[in-house]
C-alpha positions in Angstrom: 11.3 76.8 95.7 14.1 76.3 98.0 17.4 77.1 95.9 19.3 74.2 96.2 22.5 74.5 97.4 25.3 73.6 94.4 28.2 71.1 95.8 31.1 72.0 94.3 33.4 69.4 93.7 36.8 69.1 95.4 39.4 69.7 92.9 42.3 66.8 92.9 45.4 68.4 94.1 48.5 67.8 91.7 50.9 66.2 93.2 54.1 67.7 93.4 57.4 66.4 92.4 60.3 66.0 94.9 63.8 66.3 93.3 65.2 63.1 94.0 68.2 63.6 96.4 71.4 64.0 94.6 73.8 61.0 95.0 77.1 61.6 96.3 80.0 61.6 93.4 83.0 60.7 94.6 85.7 63.3 93.5 89.4 62.7 93.6 91.6 65.1 95.1 94.0 66.9 92.9 97.5 66.3 93.7 98.7 69.6 95.7 102.0 71.5 93.8 104.5 71.7 96.2 104.3 75.4 97.6 107.6 77.3 96.6 108.5 81.0 97.1 108.6 83.1 94.1 111.6 83.7 92.6 112.0 87.5 92.0 113.1 88.6 88.3 116.6 89.1 87.5 116.3 92.3 85.9 115.2 93.8 89.3 117.9 92.0 91.4 121.0 93.3 89.3 122.9 95.9 91.5 123.0 99.2 89.5 125.1 102.4 90.2 123.0 105.5 90.8 124.3 108.4 89.1 125.8 111.3 91.4 122.4 113.2 91.6 120.7 110.2 92.9 123.3 109.0 95.0 122.9 112.1 97.4 119.7 110.5 98.4 120.2 106.6 98.3 123.7 106.5 98.8 126.6 105.5 96.4 126.4 101.7 96.7 125.1 99.6 93.5 121.2 98.9 94.7 119.1 96.7 92.8 116.3 98.4 91.4 113.5 97.7 94.0 115.9 99.4 97.3 116.5 102.1 95.3 112.7 102.8 94.9 112.1 101.4 98.3 115.1 104.4 100.0 113.5 106.9 97.7 110.2 106.4 99.2 111.8 106.2 102.9 113.4 109.9 101.7 109.7 111.0 100.4 107.8 109.8 103.8 110.7 111.4 105.7 110.8 115.1 104.2 106.8 115.3 104.1 107.0 115.3 100.1 103.7 113.6 99.1 101.1 115.8 98.0 98.4 116.0 101.0 95.4 116.6 98.4 96.6 113.6 96.1 98.7 111.5 97.7 100.0 110.1 94.1 101.8 112.9 93.6 105.2 113.6 95.1 106.6 117.3 95.4 110.2 117.5 94.5 112.7 119.3 96.9 115.7 120.7 95.8 117.6 117.2 95.6 114.6 116.0 93.9 114.6 118.3 91.3 117.3 117.2 89.2 116.7 113.6 89.0 112.6 114.4 88.3 112.8 117.4 86.1 110.3 119.2 87.1 108.0 120.2 90.7 105.5 117.2 90.9 106.1 114.2 89.4 103.2 110.9 90.2 104.5 108.2 92.0 104.4 105.9 88.5 106.0 108.3 86.7 108.7 108.4 89.3 110.1 105.1 88.4 110.3 105.5 84.9 112.7 108.6 85.7 114.7 107.1 88.4 115.9 104.5 85.7 117.4 107.0 83.8 119.9 107.7 86.7 120.7 104.1 86.9 123.4 102.3 85.5 
């Protein structure tokens, strides 16, 4: 008795579907807007007169609010008044204490306190 080998039928392979190539759609280019410079807010550009205590730092001339903040930061960096550990805090010296009203102020709180000294 010889063992007969069982013949295995090859299973038919399923045809894999290939994605049909997508048709290139012609997109219309959106018209480009004219690149215009951003206009600054008039409230920031209005010249304001600093109080006498603030004038000791930024000068007595009327300046826009943005320029006052720039000059304050220049003064802070020149005198090394930023806190060493937390750079967001500013340590007030003798000229800044009357403006801030306390020894240490966050940089976000600084602009609020300075605005009280501008008219």
